[in-house]
C-alpha positions in Angstrom: -20.9 -5.9 9.1 -18.5 -4.9 12.0 -18.1 -1.3 11.5 -19.5 1.2 9.0 -17.1 3.5 6.8 -15.9 6.4 8.6 -16.8 4.9 11.8 -14.4 3.7 14.8 -11.3 1.6 14.1 -12.4 -2.0 12.8 -12.0 -4.5 15.2 -9.9 -7.9 14.6 -11.7 -11.2 14.2 -11.3 -14.0 15.1 -9.0 -12.7 17.7 -5.8 -14.8 18.3 -4.9 -16.0 21.7 -1.5 -14.4 22.1 -1.7 -10.8 23.5 0.9 -9.7 21.4 -0.6 -10.8 18.2 -3.9 -9.2 19.2 -1.7 -5.8 19.7 -0.1 -6.5 16.4 -3.5 -6.8 14.7 -5.4 -3.7 16.6 -2.3 -1.5 15.1 -2.3 -2.9 11.8 -6.2 -2.4 11.6 -5.2 1.3 12.0 -2.9 1.1 9.0 -5.3 -0.6 7.3 -8.0 2.2 7.6 -5.7 4.5 6.3 -5.5 3.1 3.1 -8.1 4.4 0.3 -8.6 1.7 -1.5 -10.4 -1.6 -0.5 -8.4 -3.9 1.4 -9.4 -7.0 3.5 -7.1 -9.4 5.6 -8.4 -13.1 5.8 -7.5 -16.5 7.0 -7.1 -19.6 5.2 -10.7 -20.0 5.4 -11.2 -16.4 4.1 -12.6 -15.7 7.2 -12.6 -12.0 7.3 -9.9 -10.8 10.2 -9.8 -6.9 9.0 -11.1 -5.1 6.6 -11.3 -1.0 6.3 -13.9 1.6 5.8 -13.2 1.2 1.7 -14.0 -2.2 1.4 -17.2 -1.6 3.6 -18.1 1.4 1.1 -17.6 -0.8 -1.8 -20.3 -3.6 -0.7 -22.6 -1.2 1.3 -25.3 -1.8 -1.3 -25.7 -5.6 -0.8 -28.5 -7.4 0.8 -28.5 -9.1 4.1 -27.1 -12.7 4.0 -27.3 -15.1 6.9 -23.9 -16.8 5.9 -22.4 -15.1 2.9 -21.8 -11.3 3.9 -18.4 -10.0 2.5 -17.3 -8.8 5.9 -17.8 -12.2 7.6 -16.4 -14.8 4.5 -15.4 -13.5 1.4 -15.4 -16.5 -0.1 -18.6 -17.4 1.0 -19.6 -13.9 -0.7 -18.1 -14.5 -3.7 -20.0 -18.1 -3.9 -23.3 -17.7 -2.8 -24.5 -14.1 -1.9 -27.0 -13.4 -5.0 -26.1 -9.5 -4.7 -22.2 -10.3 -5.3 -22.5 -9.9 -9.4 -23.8 -6.6 -8.9 -20.8 -5.1 -7.5 -18.0 -7.7 -8.9 -18.6 -7.6 -12.7 -18.3 -10.6 -14.7 -19.0 -12.3 -11.7 -18.1 -16.0 -13.0 -15.4 -15.7 -14.9 -13.0 -13.0 -13.2 -14.1 -13.8 -9.5 -16.0 -16.9 -8.8 -13.9 -19.3 -10.9 -10.6 -17.7 -9.0 -12.2 -18.0 -5.9 -13.1 -21.5 -6.8 -9.5 -22.4 -7.6 -8.1 -21.1 -4.5 -10.8 -23.0 -2.6 -10.0 -26.2 -4.5 -6.1 -25.6 -3.3 -6.9 -24.7 0.2 -8.8 -28.1 0.6 -5.9 -29.7 -0.7 -3.8 -28.3 2.2 -6.2 -28.2 4.8 -8.6 -31.4 4.2 -9.6 -31.5 7.3 -10.8 -28.3 8.3 -14.5 -27.8 9.3 -14.9 -24.4 7.8 -13.6 -25.4 4.7 -15.6 -28.8 4.7 -18.6 -26.9 5.5 -18.2 -24.8 2.4 -17.3 -27.8 0.0 -21.1 -29.3 1.5 -22.6 -26.2 0.8 -21.2 -25.9 -3.0 -22.4 -29.8 -3.3 -25.6 -29.0 -2.7 -26.2 -25.8 -5.0 -26.7 -27.4 -8.7 -25.0 -25.0 -10.5 -22.2 -24.3 -8.1 -21.3 -27.9 -7.8 -21.1 -28.2 -11.8 -18.8 -25.2 -11.8 -16.6 -26.7 -9.2 -16.4 -30.1 -10.4 -16.5 -29.5 -14.3 -16.6 -26.0 -15.5 -12.9 -25.4 -13.4 -11.0 -27.8 -14.5 -11.9 -26.7 -17.8 -11.4 -23.0 -17.1 -7.9 -23.5 -16.1 -7.1 -25.9 -18.7 -8.1 -22.7 -21.0 -6.7 -20.1 -19.6 -3.7 -21.3 -17.7 -3.0 -21.6 -14.2 -1.7 -18.2 -14.0 -5.3 -16.9 -14.3 -6.0 -18.1 -10.7 -3.9 -15.8 -9.1 -5.3 -13.1 -7.0 -2.2 -11.2 -6.9 -1.4 -8.7 -9.9 -4.9 -9.9 -11.5 -7.1 -6.8 -13.1 -10.7 -7.4 -12.4 -14.1 -5.5 -13.3 -16.1 -4.3 -10.6 -19.1 -1.7 -10.1 -18.4 0.8 -7.2 -21.4 2.3 -5.9 -19.7 5.6 -5.5 -20.6 7.2 -9.1 -17.3 8.6 -9.1 -16.0 5.3 -9.5 -18.8 3.5 -11.1 -18.1 1.0 -13.6 -14.2 0.3 -13.2 -11.3 -1.8 -12.7 -9.1 -3.0 -10.0 -5.8 -4.7 -9.7 -5.5 -7.1 -6.9 -2.4 -6.6 -5.0 -1.3 -8.9 -2.4 0.9 -7.5 0.3 1.3 -9.7 3.3 4.2 -8.6 6.0 5.7 -11.8 7.7 4.1 -11.3 10.9 0.3 -11.7 9.1 1.8 -14.7 7.1 2.9 -16.6 10.3 -0.4 -15.7 11.7 -1.8 -17.4 8.6 -3.5 -14.6 7.3 -3.4 -13.0 4.0 -4.0 -9.3 3.0 -5.5 -8.3 -0.6 -6.3 -4.5 -1.5 -8.1 -3.5 -4.7 -6.6 -1.0 -6.0 -9.3 0.9 -8.0 -8.5 2.3 -11.6 -10.1 5.5 -13.7 -13.7 4.6 -14.4 -13.8 3.2 -17.8 -14.9 5.3 -20.6 -16.2 2.7 -23.4 -15.4 3.4 -26.9 -17.8 3.0 -29.7 -15.6 0.1 -30.8 -15.9 -1.4 -27.4 -19.4 -1.3 -27.7 -19.8 -2.7 -30.7 -17.8 -5.7 -29.7 -19.9 -6.5 -26.9 -23.2 -6.1 -29.0 -21.9 -9.0 -31.3 -21.0 -11.2 -28.5 -22.8 -14.3 -28.3 -24.0 -17.0 -25.3 -23.1 -20.0 -26.9 -20.6 -21.2 -23.9 -21.4 -22.5 -20.5 -22.3 -19.8 -18.2 -19.6 -21.5 -15.8 -16.9 -21.4 -18.1 -16.1 -18.5 -20.1 -15.5 -18.2 -23.7 -12.2 -18.8 -24.9 -10.7 -15.7 -26.2 -8.9 -15.1 -29.9 
């Protein structure tokens, strides 16, 4: 990771060529650091350009990985890091499949992008991920509808390493100003909710569920 929570101001990467754009990102990094919730700026490949200390704290417990650290490329982290599911709860249905949907759209828009093609090759080499991408994803989109793939406004579960949060939900809020949009960047903030307090009915409902559906496709809800 480029920095530690509470440490120096995060440095933007990859750095744009324009000095004016670099200065803007330096100032935007200071703004990002003032946000109490995990917040990240990514490019169209999901390479992390900026991330704040709260983002670093959320993923501080994940182990090292040569290509899929959350502070380097968030898409690769979700798809390939073995620890992703320890933070991103209901990993396949709530995080992996929506990210795969965005990745598929990015490949359509940037068909010759070397970074995206590299991720596509890695997906093809992973039998489970390849099945999810080629077969599970289309079925899932038909089952849940196209709105389910949108990040902005989605409420998704996670496990925060700080016990004051623990198992909770976050609402993903897209808040990308025009200047970032013009650079080809997107900002997402994970607005943490109060921790869940499971009721007896909810616990009973979980106990009664079965695993009779494909692991790459969530069970249809009644």
